N, C-alpha and C positions, 0 to 999 in steps of 0.2 A: 504494500500500500504506500503510495506516495503522499507525503504530507503537503498540504497546500499552505504556502506562506503568503500572507497578504502583504500589501504594500507597506502598511504601518510597521509590521514586524521586521520587514526587510530594512526599512529606514532606521529603526531602533538598533538593529544588529550592526549595520554599517557605522552608525554614529558611535556606538560603544566601542567598536573595534578601532575606529579612528582616534578616539579619546585615549585608549589604552596603548596605542603604538608608541607615543613619546615616553611613556612610563617604562615600557620594556626596553627601549633604547637607552634610557638614562640608567637603568639598573645594571646595564652591562659595562658602563664606564667606571673605571677605577678612580676612586677619589685620591687626590694628592695628599700624602701625609703632611701633617703640620707639626712643626717642632717649635716650642716656646723657649726662647733664650732670656733668662731672667738674671739680672746682675744687681747687686746691692749699690754699686756706685753709679756714675754717669756713663754716658756713651764714650766719653774720652778715656775713662779708666779701663773700660772693657776692650779697648783697641789692642791691648796686650794679649787678651785671651781669644779674640775672634779669629786670627789666622790659624791658630792651632785647632780651634773648633771646626773651621771649614776644612782643614786638612783631614781631620778625623772623619768628618762626614764623607769626604771624597774617597777616602780609603775604604769606607763601608759601601761605596757605590752611590752616594747621594750628591746631587748637585743642586744648589739653591735655584729655584725657578724652573728647573727642568723636571725633576722628579720628587722634589720636596719643597715645601713652603716653610719659611721661618718668620716668626713674629718676635721682635725684639722689644724688651721692656727693661727699663732702668728705674731703680728706686731712688737714686740720687741721695744716698746715705740716709734715707728715711725708712727705717725698717717697717713702719706701719704700712707703707705702700707695697710691700712684698706680697701681701695677701692678694 
């Protein structure tokens, strides 16, 4: 027996499939990892640490902007800002 599908059911089916398509495509994309760099001092004081930090990341296969994102935060010697 062949089920008859009316026009309204066809439109609803096509609309739901079209709405789900971007969700399926988005689920397949890998999110870029995010690393937080937190330092008690200011950005000037952390310039000593940043080259080694980036070298360590590259040795682990990570390059900022290519396959990892980094957010930098400085407390400027105000420990309450570390939270």
